C-alpha positions in Angstrom: 11.2 -32.5 -54.6 8.6 -34.9 -55.8 10.1 -38.3 -55.5 9.5 -39.9 -58.9 12.1 -42.3 -60.5 13.2 -39.4 -62.7 14.4 -37.4 -59.7 16.2 -40.1 -57.8 19.7 -41.5 -58.5 20.1 -44.9 -56.9 23.7 -46.1 -57.0 24.8 -49.5 -55.5 25.2 -48.2 -51.9 24.4 -44.6 -52.2 21.0 -42.8 -52.2 21.0 -39.3 -53.7 17.8 -37.2 -53.6 18.2 -34.3 -55.9 16.2 -31.3 -56.7 14.1 -28.7 -55.0 13.1 -25.1 -55.0 15.1 -23.2 -57.7 16.9 -25.2 -58.0 19.5 -27.4 -58.5 18.2 -28.7 -61.2 15.1 -30.5 -62.1 17.2 -32.6 -64.5 19.2 -35.2 -62.8 20.9 -38.3 -64.1 24.0 -40.5 -63.4 27.1 -38.6 -64.4 25.5 -35.2 -64.3 27.5 -32.4 -62.7 24.9 -31.7 -60.1 25.3 -35.2 -58.7 29.0 -34.5 -58.3 28.9 -31.3 -56.4 25.8 -32.0 -54.4 27.1 -35.2 -52.9 27.3 -35.0 -49.1 30.6 -34.4 -47.5 29.4 -36.1 -44.3 30.6 -39.5 -43.2 28.7 -42.6 -44.3 25.9 -43.7 -41.9 25.8 -47.4 -41.1 23.6 -49.7 -39.2 25.9 -49.6 -36.2 25.3 -45.9 -35.8 21.5 -46.2 -35.4 21.4 -48.7 -32.6 21.5 -46.0 -29.9 19.5 -42.8 -29.5 20.3 -39.6 -31.3 21.7 -36.9 -29.1 22.3 -34.2 -31.6 25.3 -31.9 -31.9 25.2 -30.8 -28.3 23.7 -31.7 -25.0 20.1 -32.8 -25.6 17.8 -32.1 -22.8 16.2 -35.0 -21.1 12.7 -33.7 -20.7 10.5 -35.1 -18.0 8.4 -37.9 -19.3 4.6 -37.8 -19.6 2.1 -40.3 -20.9 0.0 -38.9 -23.8 -3.7 -39.1 -23.0 -4.1 -41.2 -26.1 -1.9 -42.6 -28.9 -0.8 -40.2 -31.6 -3.3 -41.1 -34.3 -1.7 -38.6 -36.7 1.7 -40.1 -36.5 3.5 -41.1 -39.7 3.7 -44.8 -40.7 6.3 -46.8 -38.8 9.1 -48.4 -40.7 7.3 -51.8 -40.4 4.0 -50.4 -41.5 5.6 -48.8 -44.5 7.3 -52.1 -45.4 4.0 -54.1 -45.1 2.1 -51.5 -47.2 4.8 -51.7 -50.0 4.8 -55.5 -49.9 1.0 -55.4 -50.1 1.2 -53.1 -53.2 3.6 -55.4 -54.9 1.1 -58.3 -54.4 -1.5 -56.4 -56.4 -0.6 -57.8 -59.8 -2.8 -55.4 -61.6 -0.4 -52.6 -60.6 2.5 -54.3 -62.4 5.1 -52.8 -60.1 8.8 -52.9 -60.4 11.0 -52.5 -57.3 11.9 -48.9 -57.1 15.6 -49.6 -57.0 15.3 -51.3 -60.5 12.6 -49.1 -62.0 13.1 -46.8 -64.9 10.9 -44.2 -66.4 9.0 -46.9 -68.5 8.2 -49.0 -65.4 5.5 -48.7 -62.7 6.8 -48.1 -59.2 5.9 -46.9 -55.7 6.9 -43.3 -55.4 6.0 -42.9 -51.7 3.8 -44.2 -48.9 2.5 -42.3 -45.9 -0.4 -42.1 -43.5 -3.8 -41.0 -44.5 -4.6 -38.3 -42.0 -7.7 -39.5 -40.2 -10.9 -37.6 -40.7 -11.7 -35.1 -38.1 -15.3 -36.4 -37.8 -13.8 -39.8 -36.9 -11.2 -38.4 -34.5 -13.3 -36.2 -32.3 -15.6 -38.9 -31.0 -12.5 -40.8 -30.0 -10.4 -38.1 -28.4 -13.4 -36.3 -26.7 -15.7 -39.1 -25.8 -13.5 -42.2 -25.8 -15.4 -43.8 -28.6 -14.0 -46.1 -31.3 -10.5 -45.3 -32.3 -10.3 -44.3 -36.0 -8.9 -46.9 -38.4 -5.4 -46.4 -39.6 -4.9 -46.2 -43.4 -2.0 -45.6 -45.7 -1.8 -43.7 -49.0 0.5 -44.5 -51.8 1.5 -42.5 -54.9 2.2 -44.8 -57.8 4.3 -43.8 -60.8 2.7 -45.4 -64.0 5.4 -45.2 -66.6 4.5 -48.2 -68.8 2.4 -46.2 -71.2 2.8 -43.5 -73.8 0.9 -41.1 -71.5 2.6 -41.6 -68.2 0.9 -40.5 -65.0 0.8 -40.5 -61.2 -2.1 -41.9 -59.3 -2.8 -42.3 -55.6 -4.6 -45.1 -53.6 -5.5 -45.7 -50.0 -4.6 -49.0 -48.3 -6.1 -50.3 -45.2 -7.1 -50.8 -42.6 -3.7 -51.3 -41.0 -2.1 -53.4 -39.9 -2.1 -55.2 -43.2 -4.4 -58.3 -43.0 -6.8 -60.3 -45.1 -9.3 -57.4 -44.5 -7.0 -54.8 -46.1 -7.9 -53.4 -49.4 -6.6 -51.1 -52.1 -9.2 -48.4 -53.0 -9.4 -45.0 -54.7 -8.3 -41.8 -53.0 -10.4 -39.7 -55.4 -12.5 -38.4 -52.5 -9.6 -36.2 -51.4 -9.6 -34.3 -54.8 -11.6 -31.5 -56.3 -11.4 -32.8 -59.9 -12.7 -36.2 -59.0 -9.6 -38.2 -59.6 -6.0 -38.4 -58.4 -4.9 -39.3 -61.9 -2.3 -36.7 -63.0 -0.4 -36.7 -66.3 3.4 -36.2 -66.2 4.6 -34.5 -69.3 8.2 -34.7 -68.5 8.5 -38.4 -67.6 11.8 -39.0 -69.3 13.9 -36.4 -67.7 17.1 -38.3 -68.3 16.4 -38.3 -72.0 15.3 -34.7 -71.9 18.6 -33.8 -70.2 20.6 -35.8 -72.8 18.7 -34.0 -75.6 19.5 -30.6 -74.1 23.2 -31.4 -73.7 23.2 -32.6 -77.3 21.6 -29.3 -78.4 24.3 -27.5 -76.5 27.1 -29.6 -78.1 25.8 -28.6 -81.5 26.8 -25.0 -80.7 29.7 -25.7 -78.4 31.9 -23.3 -80.3 29.4 -20.5 -79.7 29.0 -21.5 -76.0 32.8 -21.5 -75.6 33.0 -18.1 -77.1 30.1 -16.4 -75.3 30.2 -18.3 -72.0 33.7 -19.6 -71.7 32.5 -23.1 -70.7 31.2 -26.5 -71.6 27.8 -28.2 -71.1 27.9 -31.8 -72.4 26.5 -33.7 -69.4 29.9 -35.0 -68.4 31.8 -34.7 -65.1 34.2 -32.3 -66.7 31.5 -29.7 -67.5 31.6 -26.3 -65.9 28.1 -25.3 -67.2 24.8 -26.8 -66.3 21.5 -26.5 -68.2 18.0 -26.3 -66.6 15.1 -23.9 -66.6 11.4 -23.4 -66.1 9.1 -25.1 -63.6 6.4 -26.0 -64.3 6.5 -26.9 -68.0 4.5 -24.9 -70.6 1.7 -26.2 -72.8 1.0 -23.7 -75.5 -1.7 -26.2 -76.7 -3.1 -29.1 -74.8 -1.0 -31.5 -76.9 2.3 -29.6 -76.8 5.1 -29.4 -74.2 7.6 -26.6 -74.3 10.6 -25.9 -72.1 12.9 -22.9 -71.8 16.3 -23.6 -70.3 19.4 -21.6 -69.6 23.0 -22.1 -68.7 24.3 -21.9 -65.1 27.9 -22.1 -64.0 28.7 -25.0 -61.8 30.7 -24.2 -58.7 34.0 -26.1 -58.2 34.0 -25.5 -54.5 31.8 -27.0 -51.7 29.5 -24.0 -51.9 26.4 -24.8 -54.0 25.9 -21.3 -55.3 25.0 -22.3 -58.8 21.8 -20.2 -58.7 24.0 -17.1 -58.3 25.7 -17.8 -61.7 23.3 -17.6 -64.6 25.0 -17.0 -67.9 22.4 -15.2 -70.0 22.0 -17.7 -72.9 18.6 -19.4 -73.3 17.1 -21.9 -75.7 13.5 -23.2 -76.2 12.7 -26.8 -76.9 9.6 -28.8 -77.8 9.7 -32.0 -75.8 6.2 -33.3 -76.6 5.7 -37.0 -76.2 8.2 -39.7 -75.2 10.1 -40.1 -78.4 13.3 -37.9 -78.5 13.2 -38.2 -82.3 10.1 -36.0 -82.2 11.8 -33.3 -80.1 13.2 -30.1 -81.5 14.8 -26.7 -80.8 12.3 -23.9 -81.3 14.6 -20.9 -80.8 17.4 -19.1 -78.9 17.5 -15.9 -76.8 20.6 -13.8 -76.2 20.8 -10.2 -75.0 17.0 -9.9 -75.5 17.2 -10.9 -79.2 15.2 -13.9 -80.2 16.5 -16.3 -82.9 13.8 -18.6 -84.3 16.3 -21.5 -85.1 19.7 -22.7 -84.3 20.7 -21.8 -87.8 19.7 -18.2 -87.4 21.5 -18.0 -84.0 24.7 -19.4 -85.5 24.5 -17.1 -88.5 24.3 -14.1 -86.2 27.3 -15.3 -84.2 29.3 -16.0 -87.3 28.5 -12.5 -88.6 29.9 -11.0 -85.4 26.5 -9.6 -84.4 26.6 -11.1 -80.8 28.1 -8.6 -78.3 29.3 -10.5 -75.3 27.6 -10.0 -71.9 29.3 -10.0 -68.5 29.6 -13.5 -67.1 28.9 -14.5 -63.5 32.0 -16.4 -62.5 32.8 -18.3 -59.3 34.7 -16.5 -56.6 34.7 -16.0 -52.8 31.5 -14.0 -53.2 29.4 -17.1 -53.4 30.8 -18.7 -50.3 29.2 -18.4 -46.8 32.5 -18.7 -44.8 34.0 -15.9 -42.8 35.9 -13.7 -45.2 38.1 -11.6 -43.0 38.7 -7.9 -43.2 37.0 -6.3 -46.2 37.4 -3.0 -48.0 33.8 -2.7 -49.0 31.9 0.4 -48.2 31.3 0.9 -44.5 33.3 -2.1 -43.4 37.1 -2.1 -43.5 37.9 -4.4 -40.7 36.7 -7.4 -38.7 33.7 -6.8 -36.5 35.2 -5.7 -33.1 34.6 -8.4 -30.5 33.2 -11.0 -32.9 36.0 -13.4 -32.1 34.8 -13.6 -28.5 32.2 -16.1 -27.4 28.7 -14.5 -27.4 26.1 -14.8 -24.7 24.6 -18.2 -24.4 21.3 -19.6 -23.1 21.4 -22.2 -20.4 18.7 -23.9 -18.5 18.6 -24.2 -14.7 19.9 -27.5 -13.4 18.5 -30.1 -11.1 14.8 -29.8 -10.0 14.6 -26.4 -11.5 15.6 -27.6 -15.0 13.4 -28.5 -17.9 9.9 -27.2 -17.5 8.1 -29.1 -20.2 7.2 -32.8 -20.6 7.4 -35.0 -23.6 6.1 -38.4 -24.6 8.7 -39.1 -27.3 7.0 -42.2 -28.8 3.8 -40.3 -29.3 5.4 -36.9 -30.0 3.1 -35.4 -27.3 4.2 -32.3 -25.4 3.0 -30.4 -22.4 4.2 -26.9 -21.4 2.5 -24.7 -18.9 -1.2 -24.4 -19.9 -0.6 -25.9 -23.4 -0.5 -29.5 -24.7 -0.3 -30.8 -28.3 0.7 -33.6 -30.6 3.4 -33.3 -33.3 3.1 -35.1 -36.7 5.3 -35.0 -39.8 4.5 -35.2 -43.5 6.6 -35.7 -46.6 4.9 -32.8 -48.4 4.6 -30.2 -45.7 6.9 -31.2 -42.9 5.9 -30.6 -39.3 2.2 -30.2 -38.2 0.6 -29.8 -34.8 -2.7 -31.5 -33.8 -5.1 -31.1 -30.9 -3.6 -28.0 -29.4 -5.2 -27.5 -26.0 -5.1 -24.5 -23.7 -6.1 -25.0 -20.1 -7.7 -28.3 -21.1 -9.8 -27.0 -23.9 -9.0 -27.6 -27.5 -8.4 -24.3 -29.3 -6.7 -25.6 -32.5 -7.5 -29.0 -34.0 -4.8 -28.8 -36.7 -2.1 -26.3 -37.6 0.5 -26.6 -40.3 1.9 -25.6 -43.7 -0.1 -26.6 -46.7 1.8 -25.1 -49.7 4.7 -22.8 -50.5 4.7 -20.8 -53.7 7.8 -19.0 -55.1 6.7 -17.1 -58.2 9.3 -15.3 -60.2 9.2 -12.6 -62.8 11.6 -11.3 -65.4 12.2 -10.3 -69.0 13.9 -13.6 -69.8 11.7 -16.7 -70.3 13.3 -18.7 -67.5 12.5 -16.2 -64.7 9.2 -15.4 -66.3 8.4 -19.1 -66.5 9.4 -20.1 -63.0 6.7 -20.6 -60.3 7.6 -23.3 -57.8 5.1 -25.3 -55.7 7.4 -26.6 -53.1 5.2 -29.4 -51.8 6.0 -31.0 -55.2 9.6 -31.3 -53.9 8.5 -31.8 -50.3 9.5 -30.2 -47.0 9.9 -33.5 -45.3 12.8 -34.9 -47.4 14.8 -31.8 -46.7 14.1 -31.3 -43.0 17.7 -32.1 -42.1 19.2 -32.5 -38.7 19.3 -29.2 -36.7 22.5 -27.9 -35.5 22.5 -27.5 -31.7 23.8 -24.2 -30.5 22.9 -22.6 -33.8 19.5 -23.8 -35.1 18.4 -24.4 -31.5 19.8 -23.9 -28.0 22.1 -26.7 -27.0 19.7 -27.6 -24.2 16.8 -28.3 -26.6 15.1 -31.6 -26.7 15.4 -33.1 -30.2 13.0 -35.4 -32.0 13.4 -37.4 -35.2 11.3 -37.3 -38.4 10.7 -40.1 -41.0 9.3 -40.3 -44.5 9.0 -43.2 -46.9 9.8 -42.6 -50.6 11.1 -44.8 -53.4 10.7 -47.8 -51.1 13.2 -46.4 -48.7 12.4 -45.1 -45.2 14.6 -42.1 -44.3 14.9 -40.8 -40.8 16.3 -37.3 -40.2 17.7 -37.5 -36.6 17.2 -34.4 -34.5 15.2 -32.6 -37.2 12.6 -31.2 -34.7 13.7 -29.3 -31.6 11.7 -28.2 -28.5 13.0 -25.5 -26.2 11.9 -22.8 -23.7 13.6 -19.5 -23.6 13.4 -15.9 -22.5 12.2 -13.7 -25.3 14.4 -10.8 -24.3 11.6 -8.5 -23.4 8.9 -8.5 -20.7 5.4 -9.8 -21.2 4.2 -7.2 -18.7 5.5 -4.3 -16.7 4.3 -1.2 -14.9 5.9 1.3 -12.5 4.9 4.4 -10.6 6.4 6.3 -7.7 5.7 3.5 -5.3 6.4 0.2 -7.1 7.7 -1.5 -10.2 6.1 -4.8 -11.4 7.4 -7.0 -14.1 6.8 -10.5 -15.5 9.3 -12.4 -17.6 8.2 -13.3 -21.1 9.1 -17.0 -21.3 7.9 -18.9 -24.4 8.1 -22.4 -25.7 9.1 -23.1 -29.3 8.8 -26.1 -31.6 11.1 -25.7 -34.6 12.1 -27.4 -37.8 14.0 -26.3 -40.9 13.9 -27.5 -44.5 16.4 -26.8 -47.2 14.3 -27.0 -50.3 16.9 -26.6 -53.0 18.5 -23.2 -52.7 16.2 -21.9 -50.0 16.3 -22.7 -46.3 13.0 -22.4 -44.5 12.8 -22.1 -40.7 9.4 -22.9 -39.1 8.6 -22.0 -35.5 5.4 -22.6 -33.5 5.8 -20.6 -30.4 3.5 -20.7 -27.3 3.3 -17.7 -24.9 2.1 -17.4 -21.3 -0.9 -15.2 -22.3 -2.4 -18.0 -24.4 -1.0 -16.8 -27.7 0.3 -19.1 -30.4 2.7 -17.5 -33.0 3.5 -19.1 -36.3 6.8 -17.8 -37.8 8.5 -18.7 -41.1 11.9 -17.4 -42.1 13.9 -17.8 -45.3 17.6 -17.9 -45.9 19.9 -19.6 -48.4 20.8 -18.7 -52.0 18.5 -16.7 -54.1 17.7 -17.8 -57.6 19.1 -14.9 -59.6 18.8 -13.7 -63.2 21.4 -12.6 -65.7 21.6 -8.9 -65.8 20.6 -7.5 -69.1 17.8 -5.0 -69.8 15.9 -6.2 -66.7 16.0 -3.1 -64.4 12.2 -3.3 -64.1 12.5 -6.8 -62.5 15.3 -6.3 -59.9 18.5 -4.6 -58.8 21.9 -5.0 -60.4 23.7 -6.8 -57.5 26.9 -8.2 -59.0 28.9 -8.0 -62.2 26.4 -9.8 -64.5 23.7 -10.5 -61.9 20.2 -9.3 -61.3 18.4 -10.1 -58.1 15.4 -11.7 -59.7 12.2 -10.5 -58.0 9.8 -13.0 -56.7 7.0 -13.6 -54.2 7.1 -16.2 -51.4 3.6 -17.2 -50.4 3.4 -19.9 -47.7 -0.1 -21.1 -47.0 -1.0 -22.4 -43.6 -4.1 -24.2 -42.3 -5.5 -23.4 -38.9 -8.5 -25.5 -37.9 -9.6 -23.4 -34.9 -12.2 -24.8 -32.4 -13.5 -22.5 -29.7 -15.4 -24.4 -27.0 -16.5 -26.9 -29.6 -16.8 -26.9 -33.3 -19.8 -24.5 -33.7 -18.0 -21.3 -34.4 -18.4 -18.0 -36.4 -16.0 -15.6 -38.0 -16.3 -12.1 -36.6 -15.0 -8.8 -38.1 -14.7 -6.0 -35.6 -13.7 -2.8 -37.3 -12.5 0.5 -35.8 -13.8 3.3 -38.1 -13.8 7.1 -37.9 -17.2 8.8 -37.3 -18.7 12.2 -36.5 -21.4 12.2 -33.9 -23.1 14.1 -31.2 -23.6 13.2 -27.6 -26.1 14.4 -25.0 -23.3 16.4 -23.4 -21.8 17.9 -26.6 -24.5 20.7 -26.8 -25.4 19.7 -30.3 -21.9 20.0 -31.6 -20.5 17.2 -33.7 -17.4 15.5 -32.5 -14.9 13.7 -34.6 -14.1 10.3 -33.1 -14.2 6.6 -33.8 -16.4 3.6 -33.1 -16.3 -0.2 -33.0 -18.4 -1.8 -35.7 -19.2 -5.5 -35.2 -20.2 -7.9 -38.0 -19.9 -11.5 -39.1 -18.7 -13.1 -42.3 -21.4 -15.7 -42.6 -21.0 -17.2 -46.0 -18.1 -18.7 -48.0 -19.0 -16.3 -50.9 -17.6 -13.5 -48.8 -14.7 -15.2 -47.0 -11.7 -14.5 -49.3 -10.1 -11.6 -47.4 -7.3 -9.1 -47.4 -5.8 -7.5 -44.4 -7.4 -4.1 -44.0 -5.4 -0.9 -44.6 -4.1 0.6 -41.3 -4.9 -2.7 -39.5 -8.2 -1.2 -38.5 -10.1 -4.5 -38.4 -9.9 -7.5 -36.0 -10.7 -10.9 -37.4 -11.6 -13.7 -34.9 -13.1 -17.1 -34.5 -15.8 -16.9 -31.8 -18.4 -19.1 -30.3 -21.7 -17.1 -30.3 -23.2 -19.8 -28.0 -20.5 -19.4 -25.3 -20.3 -15.8 -24.2 -18.4 -14.8 -21.2 -20.1 -13.4 -18.1 -20.2 -9.9 -19.6 -22.0 -11.2 -22.7 -19.0 -11.0 -25.1 -18.5 -14.1 -27.3 -15.4 -15.9 -26.3 -12.9 -16.4 -29.1 -9.4 -16.3 -30.6 -8.2 -13.5 -32.8 -5.9 -14.1 -35.8 -3.5 -11.2 -36.8 -0.2 -10.7 -38.7 2.9 -10.1 -36.6 6.4 -9.9 -38.0 6.4 -9.0 -41.7 2.6 -9.0 -41.8 0.3 -11.2 -43.9 0.5 -11.1 -47.6 -0.7 -12.6 -50.9 0.7 -13.1 -54.4 1.3 -10.1 -56.6 0.4 -12.0 -59.8 -3.2 -13.0 -59.6 -3.7 -14.9 -62.9 -0.5 -16.8 -63.3 0.4 -17.8 -66.8 2.5 -20.6 -65.2 0.3 -22.0 -62.5 -3.1 -21.3 -64.0 -5.5 -23.1 -61.7 -3.0 -24.2 -59.1 -2.4 -21.0 -57.1 -5.9 -20.0 -56.0 -4.7 -20.3 -52.4 -2.4 -17.3 -52.9 -4.8 -14.7 -54.4 -5.8 -13.4 -51.0 -4.2 -13.1 -47.5 -6.8 -15.0 -45.5 -9.6 -17.4 -46.3 -12.4 -19.0 -44.2 -14.2 -22.2 -45.1 -16.4 -24.7 -43.6 -14.5 -27.7 -42.4 -14.9 -30.8 -44.6 -13.1 -34.1 -44.3 -12.9 -34.1 -48.2 -11.0 -30.8 -48.1 -8.0 -31.4 -45.9 -5.3 -29.6 -48.0 -5.4 -26.4 -50.0 -3.1 -27.9 -52.6 -1.7 -31.2 -53.7 1.9 -32.1 -54.4 1.0 -33.5 -57.8 -0.5 -30.2 -59.0 2.8 -29.2 -60.4 2.7 -31.9 -63.1 -0.3 -30.2 -64.8 -1.2 -26.8 -63.2 -4.1 -26.2 -65.5 -5.8 -29.4 -64.2 -4.8 -29.6 -60.5 -5.7 -32.5 -58.3 -6.9 -30.0 -55.7 -8.1 -26.6 -56.9 -8.6 -24.4 -53.8 -11.1 -22.3 -55.6 -13.5 -25.2 -55.5 -13.7 -25.0 -51.7 -15.8 -21.9 -51.9 -19.3 -23.0 -52.7 -21.5 -20.6 -50.8 -21.9 -22.6 -47.6 -22.9 -21.0 -44.3 -20.1 -20.0 -41.8 -22.6 -19.3 -39.0 -21.8 -21.5 -36.0 -20.2 -24.1 -38.2 -16.9 -26.0 -37.9 -14.5 -23.4 -39.5 -11.0 -23.5 -41.0 -8.8 -20.5 -41.5 -6.2 -20.5 -44.2 -3.7 -17.7 -44.0 -0.6 -16.7 -46.0 2.8 -15.7 -44.8 5.8 -14.7 -46.9 7.4 -11.7 -48.5 7.7 -9.8 -51.8 11.4 -10.4 -52.3 13.4 -8.1 -54.5 17.0 -9.3 -53.7 19.6 -6.6 -53.1 23.3 -6.8 -52.5 22.6 -7.8 -48.9 21.2 -11.1 -50.2 24.7 -12.1 -51.3 25.8 -14.7 -50.6 22.7 -15.7 -48.7 19.4 -14.1 -47.8 19.2 -13.5 -44.0 16.5 -14.5 -41.6 16.3 -11.1 -40.0 14.5 -9.5 -42.9 13.0 -12.5 -44.7 10.3 -13.5 -42.3 6.6 -13.4 -41.6 4.4 -14.5 -38.8 0.9 -14.8 -37.6 -0.5 -14.8 -34.1 -3.5 -16.7 -32.8 -4.4 -15.0 -29.5 -7.2 -15.1 -27.0 -9.9 -12.5 -27.4 -12.4 -12.2 -24.6 -11.6 -15.8 -24.0 -10.6 -15.5 -20.4 -11.6 -12.8 -17.8 -8.0 -11.6 -17.2 -4.5 -11.8 -18.6 -3.5 -15.4 -18.0 0.2 -14.5 -17.6 -0.8 -13.2 -14.2 -0.8 -16.9 -13.2 2.9 -17.2 -13.8 5.1 -17.1 -10.7 7.9 -15.5 -12.8 6.6 -12.1 -11.6 8.2 -9.6 -9.2 7.0 -6.5 -7.5 9.4 -4.1 -5.8 7.9 -1.5 -3.5 10.0 1.5 -2.9 10.0 5.1 -1.7 12.5 7.9 -1.1 14.2 5.8 1.5 14.8 2.9 -0.9 13.3 -0.6 -1.4 10.7 -1.3 1.2 9.6 -4.8 0.1 10.3 -7.4 -2.6 7.5 -9.8 -3.7 8.5 -12.9 -5.6 5.3 -14.9 -5.0 7.1 -18.1 -4.2 9.1 -18.4 -7.5 12.4 -20.2 -7.6 15.6 -18.6 -8.9 18.5 -20.3 -10.5 21.4 -21.1 -8.2 24.7 -22.9 -8.4 27.3 -22.8 -11.1 26.9 -23.0 -14.9 29.1 -25.4 -17.0 29.5 -23.3 -20.1 31.5 -26.0 -21.7 28.2 -28.0 -21.9 26.8 -25.4 -24.2 29.4 -25.9 -26.9 28.1 -28.1 -29.7 29.8 -31.4 -30.5 30.1 -30.6 -34.2 31.7 -33.9 -35.1 28.6 -35.7 -33.9 26.5 -34.2 -36.7 24.9 -37.2 -38.6 23.3 -37.7 -41.9 20.1 -39.6 -42.6 19.2 -43.2 -41.8 17.8 -45.0 -44.8 15.9 -48.3 -44.5 15.3 -50.3 -47.6 11.6 -51.4 -47.7 11.4 -53.7 -50.7 12.5 -56.3 -50.6 12.6 -55.8 -46.8 14.9 -57.7 -44.5 14.3 -56.6 -41.0 17.6 -58.3 -39.9 19.6 -56.1 -42.4 17.5 -53.1 -43.1 20.0 -50.3 -43.4 21.7 -49.1 -46.6 25.1 -47.5 -46.4 24.1 -44.0 -47.4 25.4 -40.6 -47.9 23.2 -37.9 -46.5 20.6 -36.2 -48.6 21.6 -32.6 -49.4 
């Protein structure tokens, strides 16, 4: 969620961060039901618990140490840096700031602080030629509520550390519209929520009759009210919201998004004075009533036929259910009660085969090395990925995640989430060893700074090596069989953004390939079933699986033997031709056609039908010894690449231009670091960053290039999505793989290769090439997670900051 005062509940010793994708709800205020049932069930985390190291919910591998070749210049602000920056901001009297803990919607306050990612043009001279280290700067998002037209604005602060030389300056250079200023048309969400509950109270007799529930904003409610995101502006000066009723679960399971009730109302919430707000109309069973009076008259006349309700039951829970009588399954899965196979690493000197500099989040595995960074908006990112000593990717990470819904009701039709608004960082919770990651993984922490509180998610990034379960190479004939194990190294994080859980993998392979995988699980946002067969399946009594697109946009700044690169398109196409030997007869065959996309005007791409084209970043000036340009190819893997179905969104307008195509190529610019901006969601017609503005006809011939690609799925939920969508089907991936880059398959350099020579008499020789094999006994008990060690989040108050007593008693963010 986007951490404004309106989305945070600060109680005396408890920090709740509410919201996210679909979501439980945008409207949050003290006493609301969502605060009641979203509160964490985990034990309180105290200062005493953070004095030691985090070891996760199982045995955390102690990876061999390595010293990073240079400090991680992309690393997030330290707690002390964040505290100093916030204190500096409070000393700028022109900002008129109120401490976040005391701020209301009519105050100015610090929403978040984080690092300004250093410019690539400043970084490369430092990392490649040992020149001057780039200055370290912070950025701050400021909520300006002390005005009738509230807004968010961003500044940069630096250089760090804070000193008499540090200044507060504009961050407008990182935008496409020339300013970070972004209006917020829903600044008083607490009052908006109160207004909606009052509207509901005015028809409580109807709500009771139709929905068998109450929505008044009290703890006793069993119905919740929330709706579209982003808000609508029928005219530039008008703000409209459609909202609907959702049943609030009474159990631990947060399956509210599975229980829409089918009654909707539309409100005008223009301006900041609730006295000027009004109800526009109501919708029930596809009939629109243009006033509360007409809606009531229809009800009193007995014209409202009741719809099926979505009620709580075991069907929304994720627990084991026991034997079932559903079709095709009338008993417990045979054998599921037994312990499954587990992954274990070799022990002793043959143990962990990667090295980590924990302080700098620097990793080395086989021929790869890279740095890990973490951002509030987009979560985990990788920098300076090197293969055999050469940088192949400067930056790799998520930029935006779109979830665009459709339906015949106004809430589904009006929902299009931009998830960096909510943020992937705040919801990158601790990973569960033995489930999210192998128990032998190495775990790293992540930290973000919002609402003048620094929050650390312990063990939210895991590193592990594992067998992929299939070989990377094999061949056999009547004399020998040769095989090479397919061992890969994965960096993983997971973010629960509201109802959806996103799993992100960056996996490295022995052949030089990097694979980016995103998977989705969690609760769907559903629709009430009535007259909407064109928008999804009927999946429960009163439930439709609301169709939607997930489009996750990634940035890959690829450098092949330097920054002078070109984007090649090699296409396999059918032809008919003759040859000197074909005696004048045409033969039907195929040929390879080579071309370059040399201008940004032509660099918005779709994946070709039948996968007949190969896209790659190459260096024309660095051919191999056979004259072929060395490069890296980019191609879809699991699930394939995709783009949004809706091309001209009525909801997002100018804020989803990154999703209209599957793949884009642009010239790298320091002023174009992100394809989107977390504040776009406030005013999608006037985004801070409009990706379309990146395409201005510049040359792509031997330039520093950036590839932007989309992963995701067209999701039409079916009964198998209840209670949760499963990772096995909801996934997409992209591979970045060497193409004429080396002169042979580099996995031949792995000792995990065996060749067995045999004949009719049996095995004649075994060649293991000096590789070691695991020996000794395995302690399987060590692979069982210590579930009771699972921790929450560590929150450090930053203003006022007392380094002797920094920790709040907190409940974990959920």
